[in-house]
C-alpha positions, 0 to 999 in steps of 0.5 A: 500500500502506498504512503498517500493511500495509507494517509487517506485511510487514517484521515477517513478513520479519524473522520468517522470517529468524529462522525460517531461521536457527534451522530447523536446530534445530527441523525437527520443530516446526511453523514457525508454532508456533516463529515465534510462540514465538520472537517471544513470547520475544524480546518478553517478555525484552526488556520484563521489568524485574524478577525476578517478571516474569521468572519469570511470562513463563518459566512462560507460555512453558513452558505455551505450549510444552507445549500445542503439543508443543514438547519440553523440549530445543527449548524450552531451544534456543529460550531460548538463541537468544533470549538470544544475540540479546539479548546481541548487540543490547545488546553493540553498544550497550554497546561504542559507549557504552564507546568514547564514554566512553573518548574523553571521559576521554582528552580530559579527561586531555589537557586537565588535563595541558595546564593543568598545563603552561601553568598560569603562562602561562594565569594571566597571560593570565586576570589581564590580561583580568580586570583590563581587564574588571573596572572597565568591568563594574562601571561598567555594573553601577553605572549599571544599578543606580542606577535600581533602587536609586532605585525600591527604596531599601532594597536599599542596606541590603544593600550592607555589607562590614563582615563582610568581612576583607581577605585579608593574604596576597593577593599577585599573582605576576609583577606588572609594576611599571615605573609606580612604578620611575621615582618618586623623589618625589610631584609637585605637579600643581596646575593641570595636567590628566592624560590617558588615557596618564598613568602611574597608577603616579605619585603626585601632589598638588594644591592645592584651597583650597576644601576646608578644613572644620572639625570643627563643619561635620561635626558640624552635618551629622551633627545635621541628618541624624541618623537617616540616619547613625545607620541607615546609617553609625553604626559606626566603628573607634577606638583610643579605647574611649570612641568606639563609634559615630559619635554618640559622636564627635559628642557628645564633640567632639575639637576641644573635649574633647581626650584626655589622650594626644592619640592618638585615631584614629577611621576612619568608613566610609561605603558606603551611597547615602543618607549618601554623597549627604549627605556630597557637600555637604562633600566634592564630587567633586574638580574635576580628576578625569578624566572617564573615571573613575567614583566608588566607593561606599566612602568614609572620614573619618579623624579624628586628634588631633595624636598619633594613631599611624600606620595604613595607609590602607585599600585601597578597592573601586577602585584609583584613590585620592584622599585629601583633608586638610580640617583639620590635617595628616598625614604620608603615607609612600608605601610600595611595595606587597609585589609592587613593594617590590624595584623601587620606593622609598618617599618621605614627603610632608606632606599639609596642609589644602586638598590632595589626594593621588592614587595607585593602591594596586596600586603604593602602600600609604600609611601616615598618620603624625603631624606632629611638633609638631602641635597641631591636630585632623586630618580627612581624606576618602578616596574612590576611582575606577574 
């Protein structure tokens, strides 16, 4: 038997069953007429999509009934039977949909309650997972971006965070401060290497005698690469309104033209690849940097006159920070972070030319202070590692 013949037989069986169920109502009407009328009514009611189409279908059905001698009462009964069948058909679907919707809403409601009850626990877990994943992810992203930036150097101009403001209300709840609780002074680890198990909460210093630089070295480097610095790193922050760009600093050298108050502080931020590559000539990567650390892009150069006021050292993109004094000297007060201020104590060290200070800003927020009776210009370089 062909597929079309089988479909016709199934359709005929359905119509016969409908006719049997309605035969008690239509005994005086011809079976073929009622069957066709019922099928036509169901089909037309099922496909109508607007009121005008509905009216036209009703008119045609009534006209068909009049031609085939179907009374008005029988016509109304057939309409009611069609409506009942359609209502029964679509009510089952709506019940299934409403049941599924109730189940979904119940699951969402239960999930919200569980999140509210377990918020602190989930917050701790999320922080631990994210902190362990941030640096490896950034390291991988940095490695993948190097060939792209090398191929399209103009992309490095998009990396500029001068428009961002550090959130002063950032605070980590329930932070574990044990790494800095045992710190009573800043250690000198010159000649000692650290391993992966080293407590990163312990600040320390190293002597690097080959890192002494004078202001004239920085000036010569600038004038040799003036176009690059003016295009990619010309902005500075200064307590002296005379200095608005890095060119102003190089034109009015503070080692030659001292200000009357001797209190000028200049902060020069470099976070683009071209000027960073040039600065490596004067500020190479520290020789004893752990090989599992990756250097960040963001760097700072601080130029301070002898009586330059105190200022907090910035929190760079990576938490492991190295500040190198290449000329003069500054006092560095190691102040615990706001999360650890109740558990860790402050200390102060003298950071002189040729020495580096290593610390982690999760536990320490250092402040740079002037050295009493100092006369020389101080130059410091800050970089970070992830």
